[in-house]
TILO-298731 format. One record per residue (C-alpha): x, y, z; residue in one letter; chain. Coordinates in Angstrom, 3 decimals, padded with zeros to 6 digits. Example, Ala and Ser with C-alpha at 12.3 -4.5 7.8 and 13.67 -1.06 7.14 Angstrom:
! residues 2
+----------+----------+----------+--------+--------+
|       c1 |       c2 |       c3 | residu | chaine |
+----------+----------+----------+--------+--------+
|  012.300 | -004.500 |  007.800 |      a |      A |
|  013.670 | -001.060 |  007.140 |      s |      A |
+----------+----------+----------+--------+--------+
***
This chain:
! residues 230
+----------+----------+----------+--------+--------+
|       c1 |       c2 |       c3 | residu | chaine |
+----------+----------+----------+--------+--------+
|  005.099 |  013.717 |  009.377 |      m |      A |
|  003.307 |  013.622 |  006.393 |      a |      A |
|  005.513 |  011.040 |  004.145 |      k |      A |
|  005.085 |  009.668 |  001.050 |      t |      A |
|  005.005 |  005.510 |  001.433 |      i |      A |
|  004.794 |  002.589 | -000.472 |      l |      A |
|  003.795 | -000.952 |  001.519 |      a |      A |
|  004.656 | -004.033 | -000.531 |      i |      A |
|  003.471 | -007.104 | -000.651 |      g |      A |
|  003.457 | -010.330 | -002.299 |      g |      A |
|  000.259 | -010.179 | -002.122 |      h |      A |
| -003.194 | -007.558 | -002.616 |      i |      A |
| -004.127 | -007.475 |  000.985 |      g |      A |
| -000.296 | -008.513 |  002.642 |      d |      A |
|  001.182 | -004.747 |  003.071 |      a |      A |
| -003.077 | -003.207 |  003.817 |      e |      A |
| -003.408 | -006.062 |  006.818 |      l |      A |
|  000.094 | -005.519 |  008.233 |      t |      A |
|  001.193 | -001.674 |  007.892 |      a |      A |
| -002.361 | -000.224 |  006.693 |      g |      A |
| -002.887 |  000.937 |  009.947 |      g |      A |
|  000.416 |  003.301 |  009.045 |      v |      A |
| -000.758 |  003.394 |  006.015 |      l |      A |
| -003.783 |  005.461 |  006.926 |      a |      A |
| -002.135 |  007.324 |  009.809 |      s |      A |
|  000.074 |  009.064 |  007.395 |      n |      A |
| -003.024 |  009.959 |  005.455 |      a |      A |
| -004.899 |  011.648 |  008.112 |      v |      A |
| -001.382 |  013.441 |  009.029 |      d |      A |
| -002.108 |  014.955 |  004.980 |      g |      A |
|  000.778 |  011.901 |  003.273 |      g |      A |
|  000.108 |  010.084 |  000.509 |      k |      A |
|  000.172 |  005.755 |  001.024 |      s |      A |
|  001.177 |  003.199 | -002.000 |      f |      A |
|  000.310 | -000.039 | -002.487 |      t |      A |
|  002.042 | -002.289 | -004.728 |      l |      A |
|  001.273 | -006.623 | -005.201 |      a |      A |
|  004.214 | -008.632 | -006.668 |      l |      A |
|  000.941 | -010.739 | -007.216 |      t |      A |
| -002.950 | -009.988 | -006.890 |      a |      A |
| -003.408 | -013.302 | -004.633 |      g |      A |
| -005.714 | -014.184 | -006.645 |      e |      A |
| -005.944 | -018.244 | -006.086 |      r |      A |
| -007.891 | -017.180 | -002.839 |      g |      A |
| -010.569 | -017.346 | -004.904 |      n |      A |
| -013.925 | -018.445 | -003.128 |      p |      A |
| -016.198 | -021.266 | -004.877 |      p |      A |
| -018.239 | -019.767 | -007.151 |      h |      A |
| -015.716 | -016.633 | -008.647 |      i |      A |
| -013.306 | -017.336 | -010.517 |      t |      A |
| -009.105 | -017.442 | -010.099 |      v |      A |
| -009.676 | -014.778 | -013.315 |      q |      A |
| -012.319 | -012.648 | -012.011 |      d |      A |
| -011.501 | -013.290 | -008.318 |      y |      A |
| -007.790 | -011.118 | -009.487 |      r |      A |
| -010.171 | -008.137 | -010.794 |      k |      A |
| -012.065 | -007.997 | -008.586 |      q |      A |
| -008.645 | -008.202 | -005.775 |      k |      A |
| -007.188 | -005.445 | -008.073 |      i |      A |
| -010.866 | -003.582 | -007.679 |      s |      A |
| -010.688 | -004.203 | -004.181 |      e |      A |
| -006.259 | -003.032 | -003.718 |      a |      A |
| -007.507 |  000.467 | -005.676 |      e |      A |
| -010.644 |  001.214 | -003.460 |      a |      A |
| -008.237 |  000.882 | -000.397 |      f |      A |
| -006.093 |  002.866 | -001.658 |      a |      A |
| -007.852 |  005.478 | -003.324 |      a |      A |
| -008.960 |  005.785 |  001.250 |      m |      A |
| -005.147 |  006.130 |  002.078 |      m |      A |
| -004.556 |  008.781 | -000.971 |      n |      A |
| -002.345 |  007.409 | -002.786 |      g |      A |
| -002.905 |  003.976 | -005.600 |      a |      A |
| -002.428 |  000.563 | -005.939 |      a |      A |
| -000.083 | -001.258 | -007.740 |      y |      A |
| -000.057 | -004.837 | -009.065 |      v |      A |
|  002.358 | -006.423 | -011.091 |      l |      A |
|  001.622 | -008.940 | -013.710 |      p |      A |
|  002.417 | -012.030 | -011.647 |      y |      A |
|  000.258 | -015.420 | -011.140 |      a |      A |
| -000.302 | -015.611 | -007.154 |      d |      A |
|  002.265 | -018.537 | -005.897 |      g |      A |
|  004.460 | -018.034 | -009.001 |      e |      A |
|  006.247 | -015.563 | -008.178 |      l |      A |
|  009.507 | -015.186 | -010.092 |      p |      A |
|  012.576 | -014.733 | -008.358 |      d |      A |
|  014.660 | -012.904 | -011.075 |      n |      A |
|  016.306 | -009.321 | -011.891 |      d |      A |
|  013.587 | -008.365 | -014.371 |      d |      A |
|  010.784 | -008.091 | -011.607 |      v |      A |
|  013.646 | -006.348 | -009.143 |      r |      A |
|  013.917 | -003.545 | -012.140 |      y |      A |
|  009.812 | -003.364 | -012.155 |      e |      A |
|  010.292 | -002.899 | -008.189 |      v |      A |
|  012.337 | -000.274 | -008.240 |      a |      A |
|  010.872 |  001.523 | -011.751 |      n |      A |
|  007.709 |  001.632 | -009.210 |      v |      A |
|  009.758 |  003.064 | -005.647 |      i |      A |
|  011.310 |  005.832 | -008.396 |      r |      A |
|  007.554 |  006.440 | -009.746 |      e |      A |
|  006.630 |  006.725 | -006.240 |      v |      A |
|  009.757 |  008.413 | -004.704 |      r |      A |
|  008.359 |  007.301 | -000.891 |      p |      A |
|  010.010 |  008.460 |  002.343 |      d |      A |
|  009.558 |  005.259 |  003.314 |      v |      A |
|  008.983 |  001.236 |  002.374 |      i |      A |
|  007.477 | -001.313 |  003.933 |      v |      A |
|  007.783 | -004.760 |  003.177 |      t |      A |
|  007.846 | -008.804 |  004.484 |      h |      A |
|  009.725 | -009.805 |  007.050 |      w |      A |
|  011.583 | -013.621 |  005.598 |      k |      A |
|  008.847 | -015.900 |  004.788 |      c |      A |
|  009.549 | -020.064 |  006.106 |      t |      A |
|  005.870 | -021.045 |  005.302 |      m |      A |
|  004.800 | -018.891 |  001.784 |      h |      A |
|  007.175 | -018.346 | -001.272 |      k |      A |
|  005.706 | -015.193 | -002.730 |      d |      A |
|  006.264 | -013.329 |  000.244 |      h |      A |
|  010.017 | -014.864 |  000.669 |      d |      A |
|  011.291 | -013.786 | -002.798 |      r |      A |
|  009.309 | -010.306 | -002.208 |      t |      A |
|  011.846 | -009.812 |  000.419 |      h |      A |
|  013.829 | -010.481 | -001.337 |      r |      A |
|  013.678 | -008.588 | -004.502 |      i |      A |
|  012.664 | -005.869 | -002.667 |      v |      A |
|  015.974 | -005.438 | -000.804 |      c |      A |
|  017.006 | -005.493 | -003.795 |      d |      A |
|  015.273 | -003.098 | -005.678 |      a |      A |
|  015.970 | -001.144 | -002.932 |      q |      A |
|  019.656 | -001.166 | -003.848 |      f |      A |
|  018.662 | -000.488 | -007.877 |      l |      A |
|  016.358 |  002.293 | -007.450 |      a |      A |
|  019.226 |  004.491 | -005.167 |      s |      A |
|  022.383 |  003.538 | -007.044 |      v |      A |
|  022.324 |  001.837 | -010.475 |      v |      A |
|  021.520 |  003.972 | -013.644 |      e |      A |
|  021.230 |  001.807 | -016.971 |      c |      A |
|  018.560 |  001.463 | -019.180 |      e |      A |
|  015.912 | -000.772 | -017.419 |      r |      A |
|  015.342 |  001.434 | -015.166 |      i |      A |
|  013.814 |  004.824 | -015.303 |      k |      A |
|  014.040 |  008.013 | -013.378 |      g |      A |
|  016.275 |  009.898 | -010.633 |      e |      A |
|  017.931 |  008.101 | -008.053 |      r |      A |
|  016.021 |  007.698 | -005.169 |      k |      A |
|  016.561 |  006.126 | -001.745 |      y |      A |
|  014.296 |  004.750 |  001.053 |      a |      A |
|  014.861 |  002.897 |  003.998 |      p |      A |
|  013.372 | -000.461 |  004.243 |      v |      A |
|  011.276 | -001.163 |  006.919 |      y |      A |
|  009.634 | -004.699 |  007.700 |      f |      A |
|  005.741 | -005.227 |  009.277 |      a |      A |
|  004.484 | -007.780 |  011.630 |      e |      A |
|  002.368 | -010.770 |  009.907 |      n |      A |
|  001.095 | -014.044 |  010.754 |      w |      A |
|  002.769 | -016.002 |  007.887 |      e |      A |
|  006.181 | -013.984 |  008.781 |      d |      A |
|  006.929 | -014.720 |  012.159 |      d |      A |
|  009.859 | -017.371 |  012.642 |      p |      A |
|  012.662 | -015.024 |  013.937 |      d |      A |
|  010.908 | -011.807 |  013.558 |      f |      A |
|  011.006 | -009.775 |  016.094 |      t |      A |
|  009.572 | -005.988 |  017.423 |      p |      A |
|  011.916 | -003.004 |  016.800 |      y |      A |
|  010.042 | -000.439 |  015.698 |      i |      A |
|  006.362 |  000.318 |  017.448 |      y |      A |
|  004.572 |  002.796 |  015.338 |      v |      A |
|  001.015 |  004.730 |  017.266 |      d |      A |
| -001.782 |  004.310 |  014.540 |      i |      A |
| -004.777 |  005.890 |  017.139 |      t |      A |
| -005.324 |  008.681 |  014.841 |      r |      A |
| -005.689 |  006.600 |  011.292 |      g |      A |
| -007.339 |  003.421 |  013.303 |      y |      A |
| -010.911 |  003.813 |  012.558 |      e |      A |
| -009.805 |  004.672 |  008.564 |      l |      A |
| -007.847 |  001.697 |  008.388 |      w |      A |
| -010.705 | -000.946 |  009.988 |      c |      A |
| -013.206 |  001.456 |  007.092 |      e |      A |
| -010.294 |  000.050 |  004.114 |      g |      A |
| -009.684 | -003.311 |  004.917 |      m |      A |
| -013.540 | -004.286 |  004.615 |      k |      A |
| -013.204 | -003.105 |  001.257 |      k |      A |
| -011.233 | -006.305 |  000.761 |      h |      A |
| -013.640 | -009.342 |  000.952 |      r |      A |
| -010.830 | -012.005 |  002.144 |      f |      A |
| -010.002 | -009.463 |  005.131 |      i |      A |
| -013.807 | -010.274 |  006.336 |      c |      A |
| -014.701 | -013.478 |  005.162 |      s |      A |
| -011.866 | -016.058 |  005.180 |      s |      A |
| -012.773 | -019.451 |  005.673 |      r |      A |
| -008.765 | -019.806 |  006.743 |      d |      A |
| -008.312 | -017.486 |  009.217 |      f |      A |
| -010.168 | -014.743 |  010.687 |      d |      A |
| -007.723 | -011.776 |  009.512 |      y |      A |
| -009.457 | -008.921 |  010.108 |      y |      A |
| -010.348 | -010.346 |  013.990 |      d |      A |
| -006.371 | -011.297 |  014.302 |      y |      A |
| -004.994 | -007.705 |  013.043 |      y |      A |
| -006.823 | -005.037 |  014.931 |      t |      A |
| -006.704 | -007.309 |  017.669 |      s |      A |
| -002.614 | -007.255 |  017.174 |      l |      A |
| -002.973 | -003.377 |  016.688 |      a |      A |
| -004.656 | -003.744 |  020.042 |      r |      A |
| -001.789 | -005.663 |  021.862 |      v |      A |
|  001.481 | -004.085 |  020.041 |      r |      A |
| -000.849 | -000.076 |  021.627 |      g |      A |
| -000.457 | -001.458 |  025.060 |      c |      A |
|  003.741 | -002.202 |  025.138 |      l |      A |
|  003.779 |  001.017 |  023.300 |      n |      A |
|  001.289 |  002.378 |  025.947 |      r |      A |
| -001.066 |  003.902 |  023.157 |      t |      A |
| -004.239 |  002.261 |  021.934 |      r |      A |
| -003.552 |  001.003 |  018.823 |      y |      A |
| -000.085 |  000.585 |  017.268 |      a |      A |
|  001.825 | -001.556 |  014.849 |      e |      A |
|  005.500 | -003.385 |  015.187 |      a |      A |
|  008.357 | -003.248 |  012.237 |      f |      A |
|  011.852 | -004.712 |  012.128 |      a |      A |
|  014.845 | -003.989 |  010.475 |      v |      A |
|  018.055 | -005.493 |  009.461 |      f |      A |
|  020.705 | -005.801 |  012.063 |      d |      A |
|  023.150 | -004.188 |  011.145 |      r |      A |
|  020.474 | -001.230 |  011.250 |      n |      A |
|  019.610 | -001.240 |  015.288 |      k |      A |
|  021.659 |  001.985 |  016.130 |      k |      A |
|  020.242 |  004.169 |  018.048 |      v |      A |
|  021.834 |  007.196 |  018.689 |      k |      A |
|  021.992 |  009.715 |  022.139 |      k |      A |
|  024.248 |  012.069 |  023.342 |      e |      A |
|  023.594 |  010.694 |  026.931 |      m |      A |
|  021.422 |  006.974 |  028.554 |      l |      A |
+----------+----------+----------+--------+--------+
***
């Protein structure tokens, strides 16, 4: 069961919230779970903390969470809300993929609410291709392919259809402890992140006939279930 998983978000906290139960369950199984944030999400800073100081705090929070997941946190240098949609970012992500060498990649579904999420979706899908196929000076290491799954995020909800349900019961408590490392998850005045995602895990668990679960989408082209007989 143990795997190497790379969860990629537009901001620190996106992957931890939406795929954290899978990351924690994988860690409990002896696997390695890594996070990559394309921005720090620092512009959600509380009034008493500057944007620059909050970026440092968020990176420390990401590192603390990832350490609990038997992995590490990667954070690219781009500003929250200003993630560029270009080849430079795609090659940076592809290089992380080749360095981590994941068995599975998790990222955002298409988003109409937040452009960083929507751009991350496109960037990761292209970086997956680059990491698995391309040989050039801009990308290091041996080629590496990993399938991409899309996590359930309240900000990425339009047209999101759950296709795969994963039992996260064994990692649920570790995930909950990890989320408490992030200030905004437990203290945001804008949205009750902790309550929403823990409640969603219970709802998905009911549908999965387990205590807790997380749901993921795939492209329609990947919806092929092979069986010898019904």
